[in-house]
C-alpha positions in Angstrom: -22.6 50.1 -16.5 -20.0 50.7 -13.8 -22.2 48.8 -11.2 -22.8 46.0 -13.6 -19.0 45.6 -14.2 -18.3 45.6 -10.5 -21.1 43.1 -9.7 -19.9 40.8 -12.5 -16.3 40.9 -11.2 -17.5 40.1 -7.7 -19.7 37.3 -9.0 -16.8 35.8 -10.9 -14.6 36.0 -7.9 -17.1 34.2 -5.7 -17.6 31.4 -8.3 -13.8 31.0 -8.7 -13.4 30.7 -4.9 -16.2 28.2 -4.6 -14.7 26.0 -7.4 -11.3 26.2 -5.6 -12.9 24.9 -2.4 -14.4 21.8 -3.9 -12.7 18.6 -2.8 -11.2 16.2 -5.3 -13.1 13.0 -5.9 -12.2 10.1 -3.6 -9.8 7.6 -5.0 -11.4 4.2 -5.9 -11.1 1.5 -3.3 -9.3 -1.7 -4.3 -11.4 -4.8 -4.4 -11.0 -7.5 -1.9 -9.1 -9.8 -4.3 -6.8 -6.9 -5.4 -6.0 -6.1 -1.8 -5.3 -9.8 -0.9 -3.1 -10.1 -4.0 -1.1 -7.1 -3.1 -0.6 -8.3 0.5 0.5 -11.7 -0.9 3.0 -10.0 -3.2 4.4 -8.0 -0.2 4.6 -11.2 1.8 6.5 -13.0 -1.0 8.9 -10.1 -1.4 9.6 -10.0 2.3 10.1 -13.8 2.5 12.5 -13.8 -0.4 14.5 -10.9 1.0 14.8 -12.6 4.4 15.7 -15.9 2.9 18.4 -14.2 0.8 19.8 -12.5 4.0 19.9 -15.8 5.8 21.6 -17.7 3.0 24.2 -14.9 2.4 25.1 -14.4 6.1 28.9 -14.5 6.4 29.2 -15.9 9.9 26.3 -18.3 10.3 27.0 -22.0 10.1 25.1 -24.4 7.9 23.1 -25.8 10.8 22.1 -22.3 11.9 21.0 -21.4 8.4 18.9 -24.5 8.1 17.3 -23.8 11.5 16.5 -20.2 10.5 15.1 -21.3 7.2 12.8 -23.8 8.8 11.5 -21.2 11.2 11.1 -18.8 8.3 9.2 -21.3 6.3 6.9 -22.1 9.2 6.2 -18.4 9.8 5.6 -17.8 6.0 3.2 -20.7 5.8 1.2 -19.5 8.8 1.0 -15.9 7.4 -0.1 -17.3 4.1 -2.8 -19.4 5.8 -4.1 -16.3 7.6 -4.1 -14.3 4.4 -6.1 -17.1 2.6 -8.6 -17.2 5.6 -9.4 -13.6 5.2 -10.5 -14.0 1.6 
């Protein structure tokens, strides 16, 4: 009886340690459209924040702001084209 109890405890200990060493399941990978949509949201958020920074700049003149906004719009359009091309 004593041997059975000891072997049962050892067996339970091994099974607990084996269960503890199992890896968690891998997270599901996002689909290609979900990934491109999230990238587009990040791009829009970054564009809007940069546009707001340009418009609210205290020292820049109106012409400087217009030039910066034109450059920002061109860059935004190019990045958006690249993002659409990868779809």
